[in-house]
PDB file with one MODEL, atoms N, CA, C and O in Angstrom:
MODEL        1
ATOM      1  N   MET A   1     -49.555  93.081 -31.837  1.00  0.00           N
ATOM      2  CA  MET A   1     -49.163  92.089 -30.856  1.00  0.00           C
ATOM      3  C   MET A   1     -49.673  92.528 -29.491  1.00  0.00           C
ATOM      4  O   MET A   1     -49.541  93.692 -29.113  1.00  0.00           O
ATOM      5  N   LYS A   2     -50.250  91.597 -28.761  1.00  0.00           N
ATOM      6  CA  LYS A   2     -50.733  91.882 -27.410  1.00  0.00           C
ATOM      7  C   LYS A   2     -49.893  91.074 -26.418  1.00  0.00           C
ATOM      8  O   LYS A   2     -49.830  89.847 -26.494  1.00  0.00           O
ATOM      9  N   ILE A   3     -49.260  91.775 -25.498  1.00  0.00           N
ATOM     10  CA  ILE A   3     -48.406  91.152 -24.493  1.00  0.00           C
ATOM     11  C   ILE A   3     -49.026  91.393 -23.134  1.00  0.00           C
ATOM     12  O   ILE A   3     -49.328  92.529 -22.770  1.00  0.00           O
ATOM     13  N   GLU A   4     -49.215  90.310 -22.380  1.00  0.00           N
ATOM     14  CA  GLU A   4     -49.762  90.433 -21.032  1.00  0.00           C
ATOM     15  C   GLU A   4     -48.731  89.941 -20.024  1.00  0.00           C
ATOM     16  O   GLU A   4     -48.208  88.832 -20.140  1.00  0.00           O
ATOM     17  N   VAL A   5     -48.451  90.771 -19.046  1.00  0.00           N
ATOM     18  CA  VAL A   5     -47.591  90.401 -17.931  1.00  0.00           C
ATOM     19  C   VAL A   5     -48.514  90.167 -16.750  1.00  0.00           C
ATOM     20  O   VAL A   5     -49.203  91.079 -16.295  1.00  0.00           O
ATOM     21  N   LEU A   6     -48.521  88.935 -16.259  1.00  0.00           N
ATOM     22  CA  LEU A   6     -49.446  88.548 -15.202  1.00  0.00           C
ATOM     23  C   LEU A   6     -48.708  88.414 -13.878  1.00  0.00           C
ATOM     24  O   LEU A   6     -47.691  87.727 -13.787  1.00  0.00           O
ATOM     25  N   GLY A   7     -49.225  89.072 -12.868  1.00  0.00           N
ATOM     26  CA  GLY A   7     -48.631  88.997 -11.540  1.00  0.00           C
ATOM     27  C   GLY A   7     -49.306  89.985 -10.614  1.00  0.00           C
ATOM     28  O   GLY A   7     -49.921  90.956 -11.055  1.00  0.00           O
ATOM     29  N   THR A   8     -49.183  89.725  -9.330  1.00  0.00           N
ATOM     30  CA  THR A   8     -49.902  90.520  -8.338  1.00  0.00           C
ATOM     31  C   THR A   8     -49.176  91.801  -7.928  1.00  0.00           C
ATOM     32  O   THR A   8     -49.668  92.546  -7.080  1.00  0.00           O
ATOM     33  N   GLY A   9     -48.024  92.060  -8.516  1.00  0.00           N
ATOM     34  CA  GLY A   9     -47.313  93.301  -8.204  1.00  0.00           C
ATOM     35  C   GLY A   9     -46.053  93.108  -7.388  1.00  0.00           C
ATOM     36  O   GLY A   9     -45.499  94.074  -6.863  1.00  0.00           O
ATOM     37  N   CYS A  10     -45.594  91.877  -7.273  1.00  0.00           N
ATOM     38  CA  CYS A  10     -44.360  91.631  -6.528  1.00  0.00           C
ATOM     39  C   CYS A  10     -43.159  92.171  -7.309  1.00  0.00           C
ATOM     40  O   CYS A  10     -43.302  92.598  -8.455  1.00  0.00           O
ATOM     41  N   MET A  11     -42.002  92.153  -6.701  1.00  0.00           N
ATOM     42  CA  MET A  11     -40.805  92.686  -7.331  1.00  0.00           C
ATOM     43  C   MET A  11     -40.482  91.931  -8.623  1.00  0.00           C
ATOM     44  O   MET A  11     -40.083  92.553  -9.607  1.00  0.00           O
ATOM     45  N   LYS A  12     -40.643  90.620  -8.641  1.00  0.00           N
ATOM     46  CA  LYS A  12     -40.361  89.834  -9.845  1.00  0.00           C
ATOM     47  C   LYS A  12     -41.316  90.208 -10.972  1.00  0.00           C
ATOM     48  O   LYS A  12     -40.913  90.278 -12.133  1.00  0.00           O
ATOM     49  N   CYS A  13     -42.569  90.445 -10.636  1.00  0.00           N
ATOM     50  CA  CYS A  13     -43.562  90.830 -11.650  1.00  0.00           C
ATOM     51  C   CYS A  13     -43.208  92.183 -12.257  1.00  0.00           C
ATOM     52  O   CYS A  13     -43.300  92.368 -13.470  1.00  0.00           O
ATOM     53  N   ARG A  14     -42.811  93.110 -11.425  1.00  0.00           N
ATOM     54  CA  ARG A  14     -42.426  94.437 -11.910  1.00  0.00           C
ATOM     55  C   ARG A  14     -41.170  94.351 -12.777  1.00  0.00           C
ATOM     56  O   ARG A  14     -41.047  95.071 -13.768  1.00  0.00           O
ATOM     57  N   ARG A  15     -40.243  93.474 -12.404  1.00  0.00           N
ATOM     58  CA  ARG A  15     -39.010  93.314 -13.183  1.00  0.00           C
ATOM     59  C   ARG A  15     -39.311  92.703 -14.551  1.00  0.00           C
ATOM     60  O   ARG A  15     -38.722  93.108 -15.553  1.00  0.00           O
ATOM     61  N   LEU A  16     -40.227  91.727 -14.600  1.00  0.00           N
ATOM     62  CA  LEU A  16     -40.609  91.143 -15.883  1.00  0.00           C
ATOM     63  C   LEU A  16     -41.250  92.203 -16.775  1.00  0.00           C
ATOM     64  O   LEU A  16     -40.953  92.273 -17.968  1.00  0.00           O
ATOM     65  N   LEU A  17     -42.119  93.021 -16.211  1.00  0.00           N
ATOM     66  CA  LEU A  17     -42.755  94.087 -16.981  1.00  0.00           C
ATOM     67  C   LEU A  17     -41.699  95.040 -17.544  1.00  0.00           C
ATOM     68  O   LEU A  17     -41.761  95.414 -18.714  1.00  0.00           O
ATOM     69  N   LYS A  18     -40.749  95.423 -16.728  1.00  0.00           N
ATOM     70  CA  LYS A  18     -39.681  96.327 -17.160  1.00  0.00           C
ATOM     71  C   LYS A  18     -38.869  95.692 -18.293  1.00  0.00           C
ATOM     72  O   LYS A  18     -38.526  96.363 -19.267  1.00  0.00           O
ATOM     73  N   ASN A  19     -38.564  94.402 -18.160  1.00  0.00           N
ATOM     74  CA  ASN A  19     -37.806  93.696 -19.194  1.00  0.00           C
ATOM     75  C   ASN A  19     -38.602  93.600 -20.495  1.00  0.00           C
ATOM     76  O   ASN A  19     -38.033  93.736 -21.578  1.00  0.00           O
ATOM     77  N   VAL A  20     -39.910  93.368 -20.398  1.00  0.00           N
ATOM     78  CA  VAL A  20     -40.768  93.310 -21.585  1.00  0.00           C
ATOM     79  C   VAL A  20     -40.755  94.665 -22.293  1.00  0.00           C
ATOM     80  O   VAL A  20     -40.611  94.731 -23.513  1.00  0.00           O
ATOM     81  N   GLU A  21     -40.904  95.726 -21.533  1.00  0.00           N
ATOM     82  CA  GLU A  21     -40.895  97.069 -22.124  1.00  0.00           C
ATOM     83  C   GLU A  21     -39.574  97.338 -22.831  1.00  0.00           C
ATOM     84  O   GLU A  21     -39.559  97.913 -23.919  1.00  0.00           O
ATOM     85  N   ALA A  22     -38.467  96.927 -22.222  1.00  0.00           N
ATOM     86  CA  ALA A  22     -37.149  97.130 -22.832  1.00  0.00           C
ATOM     87  C   ALA A  22     -37.014  96.310 -24.115  1.00  0.00           C
ATOM     88  O   ALA A  22     -36.491  96.806 -25.113  1.00  0.00           O
ATOM     89  N   ALA A  23     -37.480  95.069 -24.097  1.00  0.00           N
ATOM     90  CA  ALA A  23     -37.383  94.202 -25.281  1.00  0.00           C
ATOM     91  C   ALA A  23     -38.199  94.763 -26.435  1.00  0.00           C
ATOM     92  O   ALA A  23     -37.738  94.769 -27.576  1.00  0.00           O
ATOM     93  N   VAL A  24     -39.406  95.233 -26.145  1.00  0.00           N
ATOM     94  CA  VAL A  24     -40.264  95.815 -27.180  1.00  0.00           C
ATOM     95  C   VAL A  24     -39.596  97.059 -27.771  1.00  0.00           C
ATOM     96  O   VAL A  24     -39.603  97.257 -28.986  1.00  0.00           O
ATOM     97  N   LYS A  25     -39.031  97.880 -26.917  1.00  0.00           N
ATOM     98  CA  LYS A  25     -38.363  99.100 -27.379  1.00  0.00           C
ATOM     99  C   LYS A  25     -37.150  98.760 -28.245  1.00  0.00           C
ATOM    100  O   LYS A  25     -36.955  99.357 -29.303  1.00  0.00           O
ATOM    101  N   GLU A  26     -36.332  97.800 -27.796  1.00  0.00           N
ATOM    102  CA  GLU A  26     -35.137  97.435 -28.553  1.00  0.00           C
ATOM    103  C   GLU A  26     -35.485  96.835 -29.913  1.00  0.00           C
ATOM    104  O   GLU A  26     -34.777  97.062 -30.894  1.00  0.00           O
ATOM    105  N   LEU A  27     -36.575  96.072 -29.972  1.00  0.00           N
ATOM    106  CA  LEU A  27     -36.991  95.468 -31.236  1.00  0.00           C
ATOM    107  C   LEU A  27     -37.722  96.468 -32.137  1.00  0.00           C
ATOM    108  O   LEU A  27     -37.821  96.267 -33.347  1.00  0.00           O
ATOM    109  N   GLY A  28     -38.225  97.530 -31.545  1.00  0.00           N
ATOM    110  CA  GLY A  28     -38.952  98.527 -32.308  1.00  0.00           C
ATOM    111  C   GLY A  28     -40.273  98.010 -32.858  1.00  0.00           C
ATOM    112  O   GLY A  28     -40.709  98.418 -33.935  1.00  0.00           O
ATOM    113  N   ILE A  29     -40.912  97.104 -32.108  1.00  0.00           N
ATOM    114  CA  ILE A  29     -42.174  96.524 -32.578  1.00  0.00           C
ATOM    115  C   ILE A  29     -43.365  97.270 -31.986  1.00  0.00           C
ATOM    116  O   ILE A  29     -43.265  97.922 -30.947  1.00  0.00           O
ATOM    117  N   ASP A  30     -44.476  97.155 -32.672  1.00  0.00           N
ATOM    118  CA  ASP A  30     -45.719  97.762 -32.209  1.00  0.00           C
ATOM    119  C   ASP A  30     -46.445  96.724 -31.366  1.00  0.00           C
ATOM    120  O   ASP A  30     -46.913  95.712 -31.889  1.00  0.00           O
ATOM    121  N   ALA A  31     -46.539  96.969 -30.073  1.00  0.00           N
ATOM    122  CA  ALA A  31     -47.165  95.998 -29.176  1.00  0.00           C
ATOM    123  C   ALA A  31     -47.956  96.711 -28.092  1.00  0.00           C
ATOM    124  O   ALA A  31     -47.568  97.770 -27.599  1.00  0.00           O
ATOM    125  N   GLU A  32     -49.065  96.104 -27.741  1.00  0.00           N
ATOM    126  CA  GLU A  32     -49.846  96.565 -26.597  1.00  0.00           C
ATOM    127  C   GLU A  32     -49.383  95.755 -25.398  1.00  0.00           C
ATOM    128  O   GLU A  32     -49.469  94.527 -25.407  1.00  0.00           O
ATOM    129  N   ILE A  33     -48.895  96.431 -24.368  1.00  0.00           N
ATOM    130  CA  ILE A  33     -48.430  95.753 -23.162  1.00  0.00           C
ATOM    131  C   ILE A  33     -49.452  96.005 -22.066  1.00  0.00           C
ATOM    132  O   ILE A  33     -49.760  97.150 -21.735  1.00  0.00           O
ATOM    133  N   LYS A  34     -49.972  94.921 -21.510  1.00  0.00           N
ATOM    134  CA  LYS A  34     -50.979  95.029 -20.462  1.00  0.00           C
ATOM    135  C   LYS A  34     -50.470  94.333 -19.212  1.00  0.00           C
ATOM    136  O   LYS A  34     -49.981  93.205 -19.275  1.00  0.00           O
ATOM    137  N   LYS A  35     -50.587  95.006 -18.082  1.00  0.00           N
ATOM    138  CA  LYS A  35     -50.238  94.413 -16.786  1.00  0.00           C
ATOM    139  C   LYS A  35     -51.516  93.867 -16.178  1.00  0.00           C
ATOM    140  O   LYS A  35     -52.457  94.621 -15.932  1.00  0.00           O
ATOM    141  N   VAL A  36     -51.558  92.581 -15.934  1.00  0.00           N
ATOM    142  CA  VAL A  36     -52.733  91.942 -15.337  1.00  0.00           C
ATOM    143  C   VAL A  36     -52.390  91.615 -13.893  1.00  0.00           C
ATOM    144  O   VAL A  36     -51.545  90.760 -13.627  1.00  0.00           O
ATOM    145  N   ASP A  37     -53.054  92.302 -12.952  1.00  0.00           N
ATOM    146  CA  ASP A  37     -52.756  92.055 -11.546  1.00  0.00           C
ATOM    147  C   ASP A  37     -53.958  91.551 -10.751  1.00  0.00           C
ATOM    148  O   ASP A  37     -53.865  91.339  -9.542  1.00  0.00           O
ATOM    149  N   ASP A  38     -55.079  91.360 -11.431  1.00  0.00           N
ATOM    150  CA  ASP A  38     -56.267  90.826 -10.775  1.00  0.00           C
ATOM    151  C   ASP A  38     -56.126  89.308 -10.629  1.00  0.00           C
ATOM    152  O   ASP A  38     -56.057  88.594 -11.629  1.00  0.00           O
ATOM    153  N   ILE A  39     -56.083  88.820  -9.402  1.00  0.00           N
ATOM    154  CA  ILE A  39     -55.827  87.405  -9.143  1.00  0.00           C
ATOM    155  C   ILE A  39     -56.886  86.507  -9.783  1.00  0.00           C
ATOM    156  O   ILE A  39     -56.575  85.402 -10.227  1.00  0.00           O
ATOM    157  N   THR A  40     -58.118  86.969  -9.831  1.00  0.00           N
ATOM    158  CA  THR A  40     -59.181  86.177 -10.459  1.00  0.00           C
ATOM    159  C   THR A  40     -58.920  86.011 -11.951  1.00  0.00           C
ATOM    160  O   THR A  40     -59.050  84.915 -12.495  1.00  0.00           O
ATOM    161  N   GLU A  41     -58.556  87.092 -12.595  1.00  0.00           N
ATOM    162  CA  GLU A  41     -58.254  87.038 -14.032  1.00  0.00           C
ATOM    163  C   GLU A  41     -57.032  86.158 -14.303  1.00  0.00           C
ATOM    164  O   GLU A  41     -57.006  85.411 -15.281  1.00  0.00           O
ATOM    165  N   ILE A  42     -56.033  86.246 -13.446  1.00  0.00           N
ATOM    166  CA  ILE A  42     -54.830  85.418 -13.593  1.00  0.00           C
ATOM    167  C   ILE A  42     -55.198  83.941 -13.475  1.00  0.00           C
ATOM    168  O   ILE A  42     -54.736  83.121 -14.267  1.00  0.00           O
ATOM    169  N   MET A  43     -56.018  83.604 -12.501  1.00  0.00           N
ATOM    170  CA  MET A  43     -56.428  82.206 -12.307  1.00  0.00           C
ATOM    171  C   MET A  43     -57.286  81.722 -13.470  1.00  0.00           C
ATOM    172  O   MET A  43     -57.179  80.566 -13.879  1.00  0.00           O
ATOM    173  N   GLU A  44     -58.136  82.595 -14.005  1.00  0.00           N
ATOM    174  CA  GLU A  44     -58.978  82.218 -15.150  1.00  0.00           C
ATOM    175  C   GLU A  44     -58.134  81.875 -16.372  1.00  0.00           C
ATOM    176  O   GLU A  44     -58.547  81.077 -17.214  1.00  0.00           O
ATOM    177  N   LEU A  45     -56.959  82.475 -16.466  1.00  0.00           N
ATOM    178  CA  LEU A  45     -56.055  82.184 -17.577  1.00  0.00           C
ATOM    179  C   LEU A  45     -55.246  80.909 -17.328  1.00  0.00           C
ATOM    180  O   LEU A  45     -54.452  80.499 -18.175  1.00  0.00           O
ATOM    181  N   GLY A  46     -55.449  80.287 -16.174  1.00  0.00           N
ATOM    182  CA  GLY A  46     -54.779  79.024 -15.867  1.00  0.00           C
ATOM    183  C   GLY A  46     -53.364  79.164 -15.348  1.00  0.00           C
ATOM    184  O   GLY A  46     -52.607  78.193 -15.338  1.00  0.00           O
ATOM    185  N   VAL A  47     -52.997  80.361 -14.915  1.00  0.00           N
ATOM    186  CA  VAL A  47     -51.643  80.595 -14.418  1.00  0.00           C
ATOM    187  C   VAL A  47     -51.557  80.145 -12.964  1.00  0.00           C
ATOM    188  O   VAL A  47     -52.326  80.587 -12.111  1.00  0.00           O
ATOM    189  N   MET A  48     -50.601  79.256 -12.705  1.00  0.00           N
ATOM    190  CA  MET A  48     -50.407  78.762 -11.346  1.00  0.00           C
ATOM    191  C   MET A  48     -49.253  79.484 -10.641  1.00  0.00           C
ATOM    192  O   MET A  48     -49.246  79.611  -9.417  1.00  0.00           O
ATOM    193  N   PHE A  49     -48.279  79.954 -11.426  1.00  0.00           N
ATOM    194  CA  PHE A  49     -47.106  80.604 -10.855  1.00  0.00           C
ATOM    195  C   PHE A  49     -46.857  81.928 -11.571  1.00  0.00           C
ATOM    196  O   PHE A  49     -46.842  81.992 -12.800  1.00  0.00           O
ATOM    197  N   THR A  50     -46.664  82.981 -10.783  1.00  0.00           N
ATOM    198  CA  THR A  50     -46.337  84.279 -11.344  1.00  0.00           C
ATOM    199  C   THR A  50     -44.893  84.610 -11.011  1.00  0.00           C
ATOM    200  O   THR A  50     -44.342  84.053 -10.062  1.00  0.00           O
ATOM    201  N   PRO A  51     -44.275  85.488 -11.756  1.00  0.00           N
ATOM    202  CA  PRO A  51     -44.822  86.210 -12.893  1.00  0.00           C
ATOM    203  C   PRO A  51     -45.022  85.290 -14.095  1.00  0.00           C
ATOM    204  O   PRO A  51     -44.409  84.228 -14.205  1.00  0.00           O
ATOM    205  N   ALA A  52     -45.893  85.732 -14.982  1.00  0.00           N
ATOM    206  CA  ALA A  52     -46.142  84.971 -16.198  1.00  0.00           C
ATOM    207  C   ALA A  52     -46.259  85.941 -17.364  1.00  0.00           C
ATOM    208  O   ALA A  52     -46.521  87.131 -17.189  1.00  0.00           O
ATOM    209  N   LEU A  53     -46.057  85.394 -18.560  1.00  0.00           N
ATOM    210  CA  LEU A  53     -46.102  86.207 -19.765  1.00  0.00           C
ATOM    211  C   LEU A  53     -46.936  85.502 -20.817  1.00  0.00           C
ATOM    212  O   LEU A  53     -46.715  84.329 -21.119  1.00  0.00           O
ATOM    213  N   ALA A  54     -47.895  86.226 -21.372  1.00  0.00           N
ATOM    214  CA  ALA A  54     -48.692  85.708 -22.482  1.00  0.00           C
ATOM    215  C   ALA A  54     -48.500  86.636 -23.675  1.00  0.00           C
ATOM    216  O   ALA A  54     -48.512  87.859 -23.536  1.00  0.00           O
ATOM    217  N   VAL A  55     -48.323  86.033 -24.851  1.00  0.00           N
ATOM    218  CA  VAL A  55     -48.180  86.794 -26.084  1.00  0.00           C
ATOM    219  C   VAL A  55     -49.302  86.368 -27.014  1.00  0.00           C
ATOM    220  O   VAL A  55     -49.402  85.198 -27.383  1.00  0.00           O
ATOM    221  N   ASP A  56     -50.140  87.314 -27.390  1.00  0.00           N
ATOM    222  CA  ASP A  56     -51.299  87.040 -28.241  1.00  0.00           C
ATOM    223  C   ASP A  56     -52.128  85.866 -27.712  1.00  0.00           C
ATOM    224  O   ASP A  56     -52.580  85.012 -28.474  1.00  0.00           O
ATOM    225  N   GLY A  57     -52.318  85.846 -26.384  1.00  0.00           N
ATOM    226  CA  GLY A  57     -53.158  84.840 -25.748  1.00  0.00           C
ATOM    227  C   GLY A  57     -52.482  83.521 -25.457  1.00  0.00           C
ATOM    228  O   GLY A  57     -53.091  82.645 -24.843  1.00  0.00           O
ATOM    229  N   GLU A  58     -51.230  83.348 -25.882  1.00  0.00           N
ATOM    230  CA  GLU A  58     -50.504  82.101 -25.649  1.00  0.00           C
ATOM    231  C   GLU A  58     -49.529  82.279 -24.486  1.00  0.00           C
ATOM    232  O   GLU A  58     -48.697  83.186 -24.505  1.00  0.00           O
ATOM    233  N   MET A  59     -49.631  81.414 -23.476  1.00  0.00           N
ATOM    234  CA  MET A  59     -48.757  81.478 -22.317  1.00  0.00           C
ATOM    235  C   MET A  59     -47.343  81.076 -22.735  1.00  0.00           C
ATOM    236  O   MET A  59     -47.133  79.988 -23.270  1.00  0.00           O
ATOM    237  N   ARG A  60     -46.381  81.958 -22.489  1.00  0.00           N
ATOM    238  CA  ARG A  60     -45.007  81.698 -22.915  1.00  0.00           C
ATOM    239  C   ARG A  60     -44.051  81.469 -21.755  1.00  0.00           C
ATOM    240  O   ARG A  60     -43.090  80.709 -21.878  1.00  0.00           O
ATOM    241  N   ILE A  61     -44.314  82.131 -20.620  1.00  0.00           N
ATOM    242  CA  ILE A  61     -43.442  82.010 -19.449  1.00  0.00           C
ATOM    243  C   ILE A  61     -44.316  81.989 -18.208  1.00  0.00           C
ATOM    244  O   ILE A  61     -45.305  82.717 -18.124  1.00  0.00           O
ATOM    245  N   SER A  62     -43.948  81.151 -17.245  1.00  0.00           N
ATOM    246  CA  SER A  62     -44.679  81.124 -15.982  1.00  0.00           C
ATOM    247  C   SER A  62     -43.712  80.797 -14.855  1.00  0.00           C
ATOM    248  O   SER A  62     -42.922  79.857 -14.938  1.00  0.00           O
ATOM    249  N   GLY A  63     -43.794  81.599 -13.799  1.00  0.00           N
ATOM    250  CA  GLY A  63     -43.032  81.317 -12.591  1.00  0.00           C
ATOM    251  C   GLY A  63     -41.605  81.816 -12.566  1.00  0.00           C
ATOM    252  O   GLY A  63     -40.836  81.443 -11.681  1.00  0.00           O
ATOM    253  N   ARG A  64     -41.235  82.659 -13.530  1.00  0.00           N
ATOM    254  CA  ARG A  64     -39.861  83.175 -13.521  1.00  0.00           C
ATOM    255  C   ARG A  64     -39.784  84.486 -14.297  1.00  0.00           C
ATOM    256  O   ARG A  64     -40.699  84.856 -15.033  1.00  0.00           O
ATOM    257  N   VAL A  65     -38.662  85.171 -14.106  1.00  0.00           N
ATOM    258  CA  VAL A  65     -38.413  86.430 -14.808  1.00  0.00           C
ATOM    259  C   VAL A  65     -37.455  86.140 -15.961  1.00  0.00           C
ATOM    260  O   VAL A  65     -36.342  85.662 -15.743  1.00  0.00           O
ATOM    261  N   ALA A  66     -37.883  86.425 -17.170  1.00  0.00           N
ATOM    262  CA  ALA A  66     -37.019  86.268 -18.338  1.00  0.00           C
ATOM    263  C   ALA A  66     -36.220  87.546 -18.534  1.00  0.00           C
ATOM    264  O   ALA A  66     -36.709  88.647 -18.280  1.00  0.00           O
ATOM    265  N   ASP A  67     -34.974  87.381 -18.993  1.00  0.00           N
ATOM    266  CA  ASP A  67     -34.181  88.576 -19.263  1.00  0.00           C
ATOM    267  C   ASP A  67     -34.561  89.161 -20.619  1.00  0.00           C
ATOM    268  O   ASP A  67     -35.314  88.551 -21.378  1.00  0.00           O
ATOM    269  N   VAL A  68     -34.042  90.334 -20.914  1.00  0.00           N
ATOM    270  CA  VAL A  68     -34.415  91.070 -22.122  1.00  0.00           C
ATOM    271  C   VAL A  68     -34.085  90.265 -23.378  1.00  0.00           C
ATOM    272  O   VAL A  68     -34.877  90.238 -24.320  1.00  0.00           O
ATOM    273  N   GLU A  69     -32.926  89.613 -23.400  1.00  0.00           N
ATOM    274  CA  GLU A  69     -32.535  88.851 -24.600  1.00  0.00           C
ATOM    275  C   GLU A  69     -33.486  87.698 -24.864  1.00  0.00           C
ATOM    276  O   GLU A  69     -33.870  87.470 -26.011  1.00  0.00           O
ATOM    277  N   GLU A  70     -33.873  86.967 -23.828  1.00  0.00           N
ATOM    278  CA  GLU A  70     -34.837  85.861 -24.006  1.00  0.00           C
ATOM    279  C   GLU A  70     -36.182  86.394 -24.491  1.00  0.00           C
ATOM    280  O   GLU A  70     -36.822  85.801 -25.360  1.00  0.00           O
ATOM    281  N   LEU A  71     -36.596  87.504 -23.925  1.00  0.00           N
ATOM    282  CA  LEU A  71     -37.887  88.092 -24.334  1.00  0.00           C
ATOM    283  C   LEU A  71     -37.844  88.538 -25.791  1.00  0.00           C
ATOM    284  O   LEU A  71     -38.835  88.396 -26.506  1.00  0.00           O
ATOM    285  N   LYS A  72     -36.711  89.075 -26.240  1.00  0.00           N
ATOM    286  CA  LYS A  72     -36.600  89.473 -27.632  1.00  0.00           C
ATOM    287  C   LYS A  72     -36.757  88.258 -28.543  1.00  0.00           C
ATOM    288  O   LYS A  72     -37.402  88.358 -29.587  1.00  0.00           O
ATOM    289  N   GLU A  73     -36.189  87.126 -28.176  1.00  0.00           N
ATOM    290  CA  GLU A  73     -36.340  85.898 -28.984  1.00  0.00           C
ATOM    291  C   GLU A  73     -37.798  85.451 -29.019  1.00  0.00           C
ATOM    292  O   GLU A  73     -38.303  85.051 -30.068  1.00  0.00           O
ATOM    293  N   ILE A  74     -38.466  85.519 -27.885  1.00  0.00           N
ATOM    294  CA  ILE A  74     -39.887  85.134 -27.823  1.00  0.00           C
ATOM    295  C   ILE A  74     -40.724  86.058 -28.697  1.00  0.00           C
ATOM    296  O   ILE A  74     -41.603  85.601 -29.427  1.00  0.00           O
ATOM    297  N   LEU A  75     -40.455  87.346 -28.625  1.00  0.00           N
ATOM    298  CA  LEU A  75     -41.271  88.328 -29.342  1.00  0.00           C
ATOM    299  C   LEU A  75     -41.010  88.326 -30.844  1.00  0.00           C
ATOM    300  O   LEU A  75     -41.881  88.698 -31.630  1.00  0.00           O
ATOM    301  N   LYS A  76     -39.818  87.907 -31.237  1.00  0.00           N
ATOM    302  CA  LYS A  76     -39.513  87.807 -32.667  1.00  0.00           C
ATOM    303  C   LYS A  76     -40.286  86.652 -33.292  1.00  0.00           C
ATOM    304  O   LYS A  76     -40.542  86.624 -34.495  1.00  0.00           O
ATOM    305  N   GLY A  77     -40.655  85.683 -32.421  1.00  0.00           N
ATOM    306  CA  GLY A  77     -41.513  84.570 -32.779  1.00  0.00           C
ATOM    307  C   GLY A  77     -40.995  83.638 -33.778  1.00  0.00           C
ATOM    308  O   GLY A  77     -41.670  82.670 -34.128  1.00  0.00           O
TER     309      GLY A  77
ENDMDL
END
């Protein structure tokens, strides 16, 4: 599983990344977590609002911070 957290490094982006890491750890899944902070790359992915979350190339969250429980539901798929 490839998880991308997209954002320029603001507090909300860092909090989403932390929540993603916690959700992955709690689920015990094997996932590659990538922080994307390059604004050009974020725009190329069509993201208008950060923070955003993509799982295996599919945009799942944009413009808000999801809590650990919501992220676990998303990651369980």
